[in-house]
C-alpha positions as CSV (number, residue, x, y, z in Angstrom):
1,M,0.0,-0.1,0.0
2,E,3.0,2.2,0.5
3,S,3.8,4.6,-2.4
4,R,5.5,7.9,-3.0
5,C,3.4,10.9,-4.0
6,E,5.5,12.0,-6.6
7,N,5.4,8.4,-8.1
8,C,1.4,8.1,-7.6
9,I,-0.9,8.2,-10.6
10,I,-3.6,8.8,-8.6
11,R,-2.5,12.5,-7.6
12,Q,-3.1,13.3,-11.5
13,F,-7.2,13.0,-10.7
14,S,-6.6,15.8,-7.9
15,S,-5.2,19.0,-7.0
16,L,-2.2,17.4,-6.1
17,R,-1.1,17.2,-9.4
18,A,-0.3,21.0,-9.4
19,M,2.5,20.4,-6.7
20,T,6.1,20.7,-7.7
21,K,8.2,17.2,-7.1
22,E,9.9,18.7,-4.3
23,E,6.6,19.5,-2.8
24,L,5.3,16.0,-3.3
25,K,8.3,14.6,-1.6
26,R,7.6,16.6,1.4
27,V,4.1,15.5,1.5
28,S,5.0,12.0,1.0
29,D,7.3,12.2,4.0
30,S,4.6,13.3,6.1
31,K,1.3,11.5,4.8
32,I,0.0,8.5,6.6
33,S,-1.5,5.2,4.6
34,K,-4.7,3.7,6.0
35,T,-7.2,0.9,5.3
36,I,-10.7,2.1,6.1
37,K,-12.9,-0.9,5.9
38,K,-16.6,-1.1,4.2
39,G,-18.9,1.0,6.7
40,E,-16.5,2.8,9.0
41,A,-16.3,6.6,9.2
42,I,-13.2,8.4,7.9
43,F,-14.4,11.5,9.8
44,E,-17.7,12.4,11.1
45,E,-19.8,15.8,10.9
46,G,-18.7,18.5,13.3
47,D,-15.0,17.2,13.5
48,K,-11.8,19.7,12.9
49,L,-9.8,17.8,10.6
50,D,-5.7,18.1,11.0
51,G,-5.6,17.0,7.3
52,V,-7.2,16.0,4.4
53,Y,-7.6,12.4,2.7
54,C,-6.6,11.2,-0.9
55,V,-8.5,8.4,-2.0
56,R,-6.5,5.7,-3.5
57,D,-9.1,3.3,-3.8
58,G,-12.7,2.5,-2.6
59,V,-15.6,5.1,-2.5
60,S,-16.5,6.9,0.4
61,K,-20.1,8.7,0.9
62,L,-20.1,12.3,2.3
63,S,-23.7,12.9,3.8
64,K,-25.3,15.5,5.9
65,L,-27.5,14.6,8.9
66,S,-30.9,16.5,8.7
67,A,-32.8,17.9,11.7
68,N,-35.3,14.8,11.2
69,G,-32.3,12.3,11.8
70,S,-32.2,11.3,8.1
71,N,-28.9,11.1,6.1
72,Q,-28.6,13.1,2.8
73,I,-26.1,11.6,0.8
74,V,-24.7,14.8,-1.2
75,K,-21.4,13.0,-2.8
76,L,-19.8,9.7,-3.5
77,A,-16.0,10.4,-3.6
78,S,-13.7,7.7,-5.5
79,K,-10.2,7.0,-6.6
80,G,-7.9,10.2,-6.9
81,E,-10.5,12.6,-4.9
82,V,-9.4,14.8,-2.0
83,I,-11.9,14.9,0.9
84,G,-11.8,17.4,3.8
85,Q,-10.1,20.1,1.5
86,R,-12.6,22.8,2.3
87,S,-12.4,22.5,6.0
88,V,-8.5,22.4,6.0
89,V,-8.5,25.6,3.9
90,A,-11.3,27.3,5.5
91,E,-10.4,26.4,8.9
92,E,-13.9,25.0,10.0
93,H,-15.4,21.8,11.5
94,V,-16.6,19.5,8.8
95,N,-19.9,20.2,7.3
96,L,-20.3,16.4,6.1
97,S,-19.5,12.9,7.6
98,A,-17.5,10.5,5.4
99,T,-18.0,6.7,5.6
100,A,-16.6,4.0,3.5
101,V,-18.9,2.6,0.7
102,S,-16.4,-0.1,0.2
103,D,-13.4,-1.1,1.4
104,M,-10.9,1.7,0.8
105,E,-7.0,3.0,0.9
106,V,-6.5,6.4,1.6
107,C,-3.7,8.6,2.1
108,F,-3.7,11.0,5.3
109,I,-2.0,14.2,4.5
110,P,-1.3,16.7,7.4
111,K,-2.9,19.9,7.1
112,D,0.7,21.9,7.0
113,G,1.9,20.3,3.9
114,I,-1.3,21.8,2.1
115,I,-1.3,25.2,3.9
116,N,2.2,26.1,2.9
117,T,1.8,25.0,-0.6
118,L,-1.2,27.3,-0.8
119,H,1.3,30.0,0.3
120,T,3.8,29.3,-2.1
121,N,2.6,27.7,-5.1
122,P,0.1,29.9,-6.9
123,N,-0.8,26.8,-9.6
124,F,-1.6,24.6,-6.5
125,T,-4.0,27.3,-5.1
126,L,-5.8,28.0,-8.6
127,E,-6.3,23.9,-8.9
128,V,-7.7,23.6,-5.3
129,L,-10.0,26.6,-6.1
130,R,-11.1,24.9,-9.4
131,H,-12.0,21.5,-7.4
132,M,-14.0,23.5,-4.7
133,A,-15.7,25.6,-7.7
134,H,-16.6,21.9,-8.9
135,D,-17.8,20.7,-5.6
136,L,-20.1,23.8,-5.5
137,K,-21.4,23.1,-9.0
138,E,-22.4,19.5,-7.9
139,A,-24.1,20.7,-4.6
140,D,-25.9,23.4,-7.1
141,D,-27.2,20.3,-9.1
142,V,-28.5,18.6,-6.2
143,I,-30.3,21.3,-5.0
144,V,-32.1,21.7,-8.2
145,N,-32.9,18.2,-8.7
146,M,-34.6,18.2,-5.2
147,G,-36.6,20.8,-6.1
148,Q,-37.5,20.2,-9.7
149,K,-37.7,16.6,-10.2
150,N,-39.7,13.8,-8.5
151,V,-38.7,11.1,-6.8
152,K,-39.0,8.5,-9.5
153,Q,-37.0,10.9,-11.9
154,R,-34.3,11.4,-9.1
155,M,-34.1,7.5,-8.9
156,A,-33.7,7.1,-12.5
157,Q,-31.0,9.8,-12.6
158,A,-29.1,8.2,-9.4
159,F,-28.9,4.7,-11.3
160,L,-27.7,6.5,-14.4
161,Y,-24.9,8.4,-12.4
162,L,-23.7,5.2,-10.7
163,K,-23.4,3.7,-14.3
164,T,-21.5,6.7,-15.8
165,N,-19.2,7.3,-12.8
166,F,-18.5,3.6,-11.6
167,G,-19.0,1.6,-14.4
168,E,-21.0,-2.3,-14.8
169,D,-19.3,-5.7,-14.1
170,K,-19.2,-8.3,-16.9
171,E,-22.5,-9.5,-16.1
172,G,-24.2,-5.9,-16.7
173,F,-24.7,-5.0,-13.0
174,L,-23.4,-1.6,-11.6
175,N,-19.8,-1.7,-9.9
176,L,-21.0,0.3,-7.2
177,T,-23.3,-1.6,-5.2
178,L,-25.1,0.6,-2.5
179,S,-27.6,-0.5,0.0
180,R,-31.4,0.3,-0.7
181,E,-31.1,2.7,2.6
182,D,-28.3,4.5,0.7
183,I,-29.9,4.9,-2.3
184,A,-32.6,6.3,-0.8
185,N,-30.4,8.7,0.9
186,V,-28.7,9.6,-2.4
187,V,-32.3,10.5,-3.8
188,G,-33.9,12.2,-0.9
189,T,-36.7,9.8,0.2
190,A,-38.0,7.3,2.6
191,L,-36.6,3.7,2.3
192,E,-39.9,2.2,1.7
193,S,-40.3,4.6,-1.3
194,C,-37.1,3.7,-2.5
195,I,-37.8,-0.2,-2.6
196,R,-41.3,0.5,-4.0
197,I,-39.7,2.4,-6.9
198,I,-37.1,-0.3,-7.6
199,S,-39.9,-3.1,-7.8
200,E,-41.9,-0.7,-9.9
201,F,-38.7,-0.1,-12.5
202,K,-37.9,-4.0,-12.4
203,K,-41.7,-4.9,-13.6
204,K,-41.5,-2.1,-16.0
205,G,-38.2,-3.6,-17.3
206,Y,-36.2,-0.4,-16.3
207,L,-34.0,-2.3,-14.3
208,A,-32.8,-6.2,-13.3
209,T,-31.7,-7.0,-9.8
210,S,-29.7,-10.1,-8.3
211,G,-29.9,-9.7,-4.5
212,K,-28.6,-6.1,-3.8
213,K,-27.2,-5.8,-7.2
214,I,-28.9,-3.5,-9.8
215,A,-28.7,-3.5,-13.5
216,I,-29.6,-1.1,-15.7
217,A,-32.0,-2.9,-18.5
218,D,-33.4,0.1,-20.2
219,E,-31.3,2.9,-20.4
220,K,-33.5,5.1,-22.7
221,A,-36.7,4.4,-20.7
222,L,-34.8,6.0,-17.7
223,L,-33.5,9.1,-19.7
224,D,-37.3,9.5,-21.3
225,L,-38.5,9.5,-17.4
226,I,-35.8,12.2,-16.4
227,E,-36.9,14.5,-19.2
228,G,-40.7,14.1,-18.4
229,F,-41.4,11.9,-21.4
């Protein structure tokens, strides 16, 4: 699992790609590699982080606990993404919880390595700002979808998102298997409603299932549903 940051291909997918080789060497000397088991928390909402986490493998769900006790999943962070960045830069407690959806390998990078580089490397600063802007755009899209699309449309969109971003296995099932509760939390609906809609989509031939695994059987039908046809 040990890998030098300056030789790691994963950094090409994150803001770390804008660091110089010397900066990456310093980060690599201070980082800590960790294995996070499925279901384990990386950090909890309200924590004060002493650094950021670079995802080397696996997927994490970033979620916000609502007043009624339900979790809204706002993002799925996968290989190459850096999580906790906004909290460290803004020197704020984290606004979201991060939990492993699958077994994960992450590198914890102490905040000094990030903050010092922000002060000395404008290319890195710009890259961090770009990633934050992208996260804000994704958050905007979530808000718009919650307000303008009904639950069935959001469910259809969630399944297509999983296919586009995480792909399918050789049998045609989605590579990332989320629990029904997690799917409900991505969409922003009750678990019972989520289960009922999956059953309806299956009867209509939009989806196929095998245990917890889900396959998209009719992508065009899901796209038409999203567009309101």
